[in-house]
KOLPA-740171 format. One record per residue (C-alpha): x, y, z; chain; residue number from 1; residue in one letter. Coordinates in nm, 3 decimals. Example, Ala and Ser with C-alpha at 12.3 -4.5 7.8 and 13.67 -1.06 7.14 Angstrom:
% KOLPA-740171
ATOM      c1      c2      c3 chain   n res
ATOM   1.230  -0.450   0.780     A   1   A
ATOM   1.367  -0.106   0.714     A   2   S
% end
This chain:
% KOLPA-740171
ATOM      c1      c2      c3 chain   n res
ATOM  -2.038   2.297  -0.558     A   1   X
ATOM  -1.852   1.967  -0.567     A   2   X
ATOM  -1.518   2.139  -0.619     A   3   X
ATOM  -1.579   2.368  -0.321     A   4   X
ATOM  -1.677   2.070  -0.104     A   5   X
ATOM  -1.363   1.883  -0.210     A   6   X
ATOM  -1.143   2.178  -0.115     A   7   X
ATOM  -1.306   2.218   0.226     A   8   X
ATOM  -1.296   1.852   0.317     A   9   X
ATOM  -0.954   1.783   0.173     A  10   X
ATOM  -0.831   2.052   0.412     A  11   X
ATOM  -1.031   1.889   0.689     A  12   X
ATOM  -0.873   1.550   0.621     A  13   X
ATOM  -0.524   1.695   0.600     A  14   X
ATOM  -0.582   1.835   0.947     A  15   X
ATOM  -0.675   1.485   1.064     A  16   X
ATOM  -0.368   1.345   0.898     A  17   X
ATOM  -0.123   1.541   1.106     A  18   X
ATOM  -0.286   1.514   1.445     A  19   X
ATOM  -0.303   1.226   1.689     A  20   X
ATOM  -0.666   1.286   1.764     A  21   X
ATOM  -0.892   1.071   1.979     A  22   X
ATOM  -1.078   0.791   1.805     A  23   X
ATOM  -1.343   0.924   1.564     A  24   X
ATOM  -1.710   0.861   1.628     A  25   X
ATOM  -1.792   0.514   1.502     A  26   X
ATOM  -2.092   0.432   1.289     A  27   X
ATOM  -2.272   0.100   1.304     A  28   X
ATOM  -2.062  -0.161   1.117     A  29   X
ATOM  -2.366  -0.318   0.955     A  30   X
ATOM  -2.490  -0.004   0.782     A  31   X
ATOM  -2.246  -0.019   0.491     A  32   X
ATOM  -2.239  -0.203   0.163     A  33   X
ATOM  -1.948  -0.386   0.005     A  34   X
ATOM  -1.744  -0.213  -0.263     A  35   X
ATOM  -1.443  -0.346  -0.453     A  36   X
ATOM  -1.149  -0.181  -0.277     A  37   X
ATOM  -0.888  -0.252  -0.541     A  38   X
ATOM  -0.768   0.063  -0.712     A  39   X
ATOM  -0.700  -0.039  -1.068     A  40   X
ATOM  -0.379   0.076  -1.229     A  41   X
ATOM  -0.462   0.319  -1.506     A  42   X
ATOM  -0.253   0.398  -1.808     A  43   X
ATOM  -0.094   0.740  -1.825     A  44   X
ATOM   0.136   0.920  -2.061     A  45   X
ATOM   0.458   0.742  -2.162     A  46   X
ATOM   0.743   0.780  -1.918     A  47   X
ATOM   0.968   1.082  -1.930     A  48   X
ATOM   1.333   1.117  -1.843     A  49   X
ATOM   1.441   1.278  -1.521     A  50   X
ATOM   1.730   1.260  -1.280     A  51   X
ATOM   1.658   1.025  -0.993     A  52   X
ATOM   1.833   1.003  -0.662     A  53   X
ATOM   2.194   0.896  -0.729     A  54   X
ATOM   2.088   0.733  -1.054     A  55   X
ATOM   1.890   0.812  -1.366     A  56   X
ATOM   1.570   0.645  -1.481     A  57   X
ATOM   1.506   0.624  -1.852     A  58   X
ATOM   1.171   0.560  -2.020     A  59   X
ATOM   0.963   0.451  -1.723     A  60   X
ATOM   0.712   0.215  -1.887     A  61   X
ATOM   0.344   0.289  -1.933     A  62   X
ATOM   0.174   0.052  -1.690     A  63   X
ATOM  -0.020  -0.121  -1.970     A  64   X
ATOM   0.309  -0.226  -2.123     A  65   X
ATOM   0.444  -0.392  -1.809     A  66   X
ATOM   0.286  -0.733  -1.867     A  67   X
ATOM   0.385  -0.732  -2.235     A  68   X
ATOM   0.742  -0.660  -2.130     A  69   X
ATOM   0.731  -0.935  -1.867     A  70   X
ATOM   0.616  -1.183  -2.132     A  71   X
ATOM   0.889  -1.066  -2.370     A  72   X
ATOM   1.144  -1.126  -2.095     A  73   X
ATOM   1.017  -1.482  -2.063     A  74   X
ATOM   0.895  -1.427  -1.707     A  75   X
ATOM   0.590  -1.622  -1.591     A  76   X
ATOM   0.457  -1.341  -1.371     A  77   X
ATOM   0.210  -1.062  -1.445     A  78   X
ATOM   0.103  -0.742  -1.273     A  79   X
ATOM  -0.243  -0.802  -1.124     A  80   X
ATOM  -0.333  -0.475  -0.952     A  81   X
ATOM  -0.216  -0.195  -0.724     A  82   X
ATOM  -0.344  -0.091  -0.381     A  83   X
ATOM  -0.293   0.268  -0.270     A  84   X
ATOM  -0.347   0.469   0.046     A  85   X
ATOM  -0.443   0.833   0.005     A  86   X
ATOM  -0.441   1.156   0.199     A  87   X
ATOM  -0.818   1.187   0.150     A  88   X
ATOM  -1.060   1.327  -0.106     A  89   X
ATOM  -1.409   1.236  -0.219     A  90   X
ATOM  -1.630   1.223  -0.526     A  91   X
ATOM  -1.946   1.095  -0.354     A  92   X
ATOM  -2.155   1.356  -0.172     A  93   X
ATOM  -2.494   1.200  -0.094     A  94   X
ATOM  -2.767   1.205   0.170     A  95   X
ATOM  -2.602   1.469   0.385     A  96   X
ATOM  -2.265   1.298   0.403     A  97   X
ATOM  -1.945   1.259   0.209     A  98   X
ATOM  -1.816   0.904   0.181     A  99   X
ATOM  -1.441   0.886   0.144     A 100   X
ATOM  -1.415   0.506   0.147     A 101   X
ATOM  -1.649   0.211   0.187     A 102   X
ATOM  -1.462  -0.118   0.175     A 103   X
ATOM  -1.537  -0.461   0.318     A 104   X
ATOM  -1.294  -0.689   0.139     A 105   X
ATOM  -1.060  -0.826   0.405     A 106   X
ATOM  -0.822  -1.010   0.175     A 107   X
ATOM  -0.703  -0.951  -0.180     A 108   X
ATOM  -0.787  -1.198  -0.456     A 109   X
ATOM  -0.424  -1.310  -0.482     A 110   X
ATOM  -0.246  -1.466  -0.184     A 111   X
ATOM   0.094  -1.604  -0.093     A 112   X
ATOM   0.132  -1.982  -0.108     A 113   X
ATOM   0.315  -2.137   0.189     A 114   X
ATOM   0.620  -2.329   0.075     A 115   X
ATOM   0.576  -2.215  -0.287     A 116   X
ATOM   0.880  -2.362  -0.468     A 117   X
ATOM   0.870  -2.081  -0.724     A 118   X
ATOM   0.949  -1.813  -0.464     A 119   X
ATOM   1.284  -1.711  -0.320     A 120   X
ATOM   1.199  -1.796   0.043     A 121   X
ATOM   1.162  -2.136   0.204     A 122   X
ATOM   0.871  -2.297   0.384     A 123   X
ATOM   0.642  -2.059   0.570     A 124   X
ATOM   0.878  -1.762   0.537     A 125   X
ATOM   0.820  -1.438   0.348     A 126   X
ATOM   1.121  -1.212   0.307     A 127   X
ATOM   1.158  -0.847   0.218     A 128   X
ATOM   1.436  -0.618   0.105     A 129   X
ATOM   1.498  -0.241   0.110     A 130   X
ATOM   1.665  -0.047  -0.171     A 131   X
ATOM   1.948   0.169  -0.037     A 132   X
ATOM   1.950   0.455  -0.291     A 133   X
ATOM   1.584   0.538  -0.225     A 134   X
ATOM   1.561   0.448   0.143     A 135   X
ATOM   1.586   0.814   0.247     A 136   X
ATOM   1.268   1.020   0.268     A 137   X
ATOM   1.283   1.378   0.135     A 138   X
ATOM   1.631   1.322   0.000     A 139   X
ATOM   1.851   1.630  -0.025     A 140   X
ATOM   1.672   1.829   0.246     A 141   X
ATOM   1.813   1.928   0.582     A 142   X
ATOM   1.573   1.695   0.764     A 143   X
ATOM   1.609   1.390   0.534     A 144   X
ATOM   1.515   1.069   0.715     A 145   X
ATOM   1.636   0.713   0.673     A 146   X
ATOM   1.309   0.525   0.631     A 147   X
ATOM   1.447   0.175   0.683     A 148   X
ATOM   1.399   0.160   1.064     A 149   X
ATOM   1.032   0.257   1.029     A 150   X
ATOM   0.978   0.003   0.750     A 151   X
ATOM   1.146  -0.265   0.962     A 152   X
ATOM   0.924  -0.171   1.257     A 153   X
ATOM   0.613  -0.209   1.043     A 154   X
ATOM   0.710  -0.563   0.946     A 155   X
ATOM   0.794  -0.644   1.308     A 156   X
ATOM   0.442  -0.536   1.405     A 157   X
ATOM   0.280  -0.760   1.146     A 158   X
ATOM   0.514  -1.047   1.232     A 159   X
ATOM   0.408  -1.024   1.596     A 160   X
ATOM   0.038  -0.994   1.513     A 161   X
ATOM  -0.059  -1.338   1.640     A 162   X
ATOM   0.154  -1.595   1.816     A 163   X
ATOM  -0.054  -1.874   1.665     A 164   X
ATOM   0.033  -1.766   1.311     A 165   X
ATOM   0.264  -1.995   1.115     A 166   X
ATOM   0.407  -1.710   0.904     A 167   X
ATOM   0.769  -1.602   0.956     A 168   X
ATOM   0.877  -1.264   0.814     A 169   X
ATOM   1.249  -1.212   0.756     A 170   X
ATOM   1.461  -0.931   0.615     A 171   X
ATOM   1.734  -0.960   0.357     A 172   X
ATOM   2.028  -0.715   0.359     A 173   X
ATOM   1.960  -0.375   0.204     A 174   X
ATOM   2.064  -0.378  -0.160     A 175   X
ATOM   2.217  -0.127  -0.399     A 176   X
ATOM   2.072  -0.326  -0.691     A 177   X
ATOM   1.742  -0.204  -0.831     A 178   X
ATOM   1.469  -0.447  -0.708     A 179   X
ATOM   1.181  -0.286  -0.901     A 180   X
ATOM   1.044  -0.482  -1.194     A 181   X
ATOM   0.842  -0.178  -1.304     A 182   X
ATOM   1.157   0.032  -1.315     A 183   X
ATOM   1.350  -0.234  -1.505     A 184   X
ATOM   1.533  -0.397  -1.214     A 185   X
ATOM   1.568  -0.746  -1.070     A 186   X
ATOM   1.246  -0.830  -0.880     A 187   X
ATOM   1.363  -1.165  -0.748     A 188   X
ATOM   1.591  -1.033  -0.476     A 189   X
ATOM   1.310  -1.093  -0.224     A 190   X
ATOM   0.939  -1.169  -0.205     A 191   X
ATOM   0.855  -0.810  -0.110     A 192   X
ATOM   1.063  -0.523  -0.249     A 193   X
ATOM   1.054  -0.197  -0.055     A 194   X
ATOM   1.150   0.022  -0.351     A 195   X
ATOM   1.153   0.332  -0.132     A 196   X
ATOM   1.071   0.703  -0.150     A 197   X
ATOM   1.028   0.785  -0.516     A 198   X
ATOM   0.958   1.123  -0.681     A 199   X
ATOM   0.591   1.204  -0.715     A 200   X
ATOM   0.634   1.232  -1.090     A 201   X
ATOM   0.661   0.856  -1.106     A 202   X
ATOM   0.322   0.819  -0.937     A 203   X
ATOM   0.168   1.039  -1.206     A 204   X
ATOM   0.334   0.835  -1.480     A 205   X
ATOM   0.262   0.486  -1.349     A 206   X
ATOM  -0.075   0.536  -1.175     A 207   X
ATOM  -0.252   0.836  -1.324     A 208   X
ATOM  -0.205   1.213  -1.358     A 209   X
ATOM  -0.256   1.380  -1.021     A 210   X
ATOM  -0.158   1.074  -0.816     A 211   X
ATOM   0.147   1.258  -0.684     A 212   X
ATOM  -0.086   1.495  -0.497     A 213   X
ATOM  -0.286   1.243  -0.293     A 214   X
ATOM  -0.131   0.893  -0.307     A 215   X
ATOM   0.099   0.839  -0.010     A 216   X
ATOM   0.203   0.487  -0.105     A 217   X
ATOM   0.124   0.204  -0.344     A 218   X
ATOM   0.171  -0.173  -0.336     A 219   X
ATOM   0.190  -0.359  -0.667     A 220   X
ATOM   0.087  -0.726  -0.672     A 221   X
ATOM   0.235  -0.966  -0.928     A 222   X
ATOM   0.097  -1.319  -0.975     A 223   X
ATOM   0.231  -1.638  -1.128     A 224   X
ATOM   0.085  -1.740  -1.464     A 225   X
ATOM   0.086  -2.070  -1.656     A 226   X
ATOM   0.186  -2.135  -2.018     A 227   X
ATOM  -0.152  -2.000  -2.130     A 228   X
ATOM  -0.098  -1.674  -1.942     A 229   X
ATOM  -0.364  -1.762  -1.682     A 230   X
ATOM  -0.305  -1.700  -1.310     A 231   X
ATOM  -0.220  -2.016  -1.118     A 232   X
ATOM  -0.368  -2.160  -0.797     A 233   X
ATOM  -0.139  -2.450  -0.711     A 234   X
ATOM  -0.277  -2.502  -0.359     A 235   X
ATOM  -0.643  -2.481  -0.471     A 236   X
ATOM  -0.740  -2.223  -0.210     A 237   X
ATOM  -0.948  -2.019  -0.455     A 238   X
ATOM  -0.694  -1.737  -0.476     A 239   X
ATOM  -0.441  -1.652  -0.744     A 240   X
ATOM  -0.082  -1.723  -0.639     A 241   X
ATOM   0.128  -1.418  -0.551     A 242   X
ATOM   0.472  -1.415  -0.713     A 243   X
ATOM   0.606  -1.095  -0.560     A 244   X
ATOM   0.509  -0.753  -0.425     A 245   X
ATOM   0.658  -0.408  -0.479     A 246   X
ATOM   0.600  -0.110  -0.246     A 247   X
ATOM   0.656   0.258  -0.327     A 248   X
ATOM   0.631   0.569  -0.106     A 249   X
ATOM   0.563   0.915  -0.251     A 250   X
ATOM   0.848   1.152  -0.169     A 251   X
ATOM   0.648   1.457  -0.276     A 252   X
ATOM   0.495   1.443   0.073     A 253   X
ATOM   0.681   1.560   0.380     A 254   X
ATOM   0.774   1.258   0.590     A 255   X
ATOM   0.864   1.211   0.956     A 256   X
ATOM   0.963   0.926   1.186     A 257   X
ATOM   0.816   1.094   1.495     A 258   X
ATOM   0.440   1.061   1.435     A 259   X
ATOM   0.217   1.280   1.221     A 260   X
ATOM   0.284   1.643   1.307     A 261   X
ATOM   0.346   1.980   1.148     A 262   X
ATOM   0.220   1.871   0.808     A 263   X
ATOM   0.450   1.566   0.796     A 264   X
ATOM   0.332   1.206   0.748     A 265   X
ATOM   0.456   0.929   0.976     A 266   X
ATOM   0.660   0.675   0.779     A 267   X
ATOM   0.581   0.380   1.004     A 268   X
ATOM   0.207   0.448   0.984     A 269   X
ATOM   0.206   0.434   0.604     A 270   X
ATOM   0.454   0.145   0.590     A 271   X
ATOM   0.234  -0.058   0.827     A 272   X
ATOM  -0.060  -0.005   0.592     A 273   X
ATOM   0.125  -0.072   0.268     A 274   X
ATOM   0.293  -0.382   0.406     A 275   X
ATOM  -0.051  -0.504   0.509     A 276   X
ATOM  -0.126  -0.502   0.137     A 277   X
ATOM   0.205  -0.679   0.078     A 278   X
ATOM   0.083  -0.954   0.311     A 279   X
ATOM  -0.246  -0.987   0.124     A 280   X
ATOM  -0.494  -0.764   0.310     A 281   X
ATOM  -0.735  -0.534   0.128     A 282   X
ATOM  -0.886  -0.206   0.241     A 283   X
ATOM  -1.173  -0.220   0.487     A 284   X
ATOM  -1.388   0.028   0.672     A 285   X
ATOM  -1.636   0.300   0.590     A 286   X
ATOM  -1.501   0.653   0.631     A 287   X
ATOM  -1.744   0.942   0.600     A 288   X
ATOM  -1.829   1.289   0.723     A 289   X
ATOM  -2.170   1.415   0.826     A 290   X
ATOM  -2.278   1.763   0.925     A 291   X
ATOM  -2.138   1.938   0.621     A 292   X
ATOM  -2.129   2.276   0.791     A 293   X
ATOM  -1.903   2.366   1.083     A 294   X
ATOM  -1.932   2.326   1.379     A 295   X
ATOM  -2.135   2.012   1.306     A 296   X
ATOM  -1.865   1.824   1.118     A 297   X
ATOM  -1.830   1.468   1.243     A 298   X
ATOM  -1.594   1.201   1.121     A 299   X
ATOM  -1.726   0.843   1.117     A 300   X
ATOM  -1.502   0.539   1.080     A 301   X
ATOM  -1.642   0.187   1.094     A 302   X
ATOM  -1.423   0.012   1.191     A 303   X
ATOM  -1.107   0.205   1.269     A 304   X
ATOM  -0.815  -0.002   1.133     A 305   X
ATOM  -0.464   0.016   0.997     A 306   X
ATOM  -0.612  -0.105   0.669     A 307   X
ATOM  -0.857   0.185   0.631     A 308   X
ATOM  -0.814   0.334   0.282     A 309   X
ATOM  -0.722   0.675   0.426     A 310   X
ATOM  -0.454   0.749   0.684     A 311   X
ATOM  -0.619   0.904   0.990     A 312   X
ATOM  -0.353   1.021   1.232     A 313   X
ATOM  -0.056   0.820   1.357     A 314   X
ATOM  -0.136   0.446   1.369     A 315   X
ATOM   0.147   0.210   1.461     A 316   X
ATOM  -0.054  -0.064   1.630     A 317   X
ATOM  -0.285  -0.319   1.474     A 318   X
ATOM  -0.651  -0.303   1.572     A 319   X
ATOM  -0.919  -0.569   1.600     A 320   X
ATOM  -1.011  -0.616   1.235     A 321   X
ATOM  -0.644  -0.610   1.132     A 322   X
ATOM  -0.567  -0.888   1.379     A 323   X
ATOM  -0.864  -1.103   1.281     A 324   X
ATOM  -0.777  -1.065   0.913     A 325   X
ATOM  -0.419  -1.166   0.982     A 326   X
ATOM  -0.535  -1.475   1.169     A 327   X
ATOM  -0.784  -1.565   0.897     A 328   X
ATOM  -0.504  -1.592   0.641     A 329   X
ATOM  -0.192  -1.697   0.828     A 330   X
ATOM  -0.354  -1.900   1.102     A 331   X
ATOM  -0.445  -2.148   0.827     A 332   X
ATOM  -0.092  -2.190   0.699     A 333   X
ATOM   0.038  -2.542   0.767     A 334   X
ATOM   0.292  -2.587   1.043     A 335   X
ATOM   0.640  -2.677   0.925     A 336   X
% end
């Protein structure tokens, strides 16, 4: 029964994904409970060899080995967790509804430190970089798309979120050098590395088998550690100190830069979400379906936000909870 429900409602959610529908019916915000939204990185089979776009990856590391390898390299950073956004499925049918997500954690438990002398940017600035070889979505197809303009637009949206914010987001020139620490590159080219549109096989290897089928994007968070391998908190704000972030997009999906349509996923929509994680925001919002038989199907989202755990149609503008979360973090940064 569960398998049949998953098939029906995965199809239902995929239909939502590719339409710019009107806002779903909202439930009452207070009727949900708090769940930990962080999707832990699970170990999968050791990496396999395959030809990548214009270059070849060898022995992609099992995720459990990443921190050991970082220590062996003498680096005082460790992988803390990964945040993903999915195309929608559920394992929780209960009380006449299917709950696809139920998150209330507005910020992640590791945050950027303003003016952190260990980072590559100065003062209240965060910088990001795009990786040229993997900046093209659906590489090798007739309708391949350069994803950099959409990624830039997503950062511009966050940067303009609140005029009272002290944060400044800047871009460094696109690089040909590999910026992915997980894929053996140089992670210190920028605070936030937009690794690009990677083959779905990598998502299966690094996250878990089957991730290539439902994970649209993932943001990896790395934190600074001390000589005892404990996360640091140099500004005593109660959060671990972020060292760097790394963002991947799954190129097994069909992408577009013109809004969700025809089975294609809007790059800017997903980039806006993933770069919200890069800035320190967690998933929030309860997403569920009631009326399990057509024509009584109803989608409930409370609240609707860029940072919902599932992409629901084209979303290129920040909504109320996104803006308040942004202000709650970056409105407290000290003025330079």
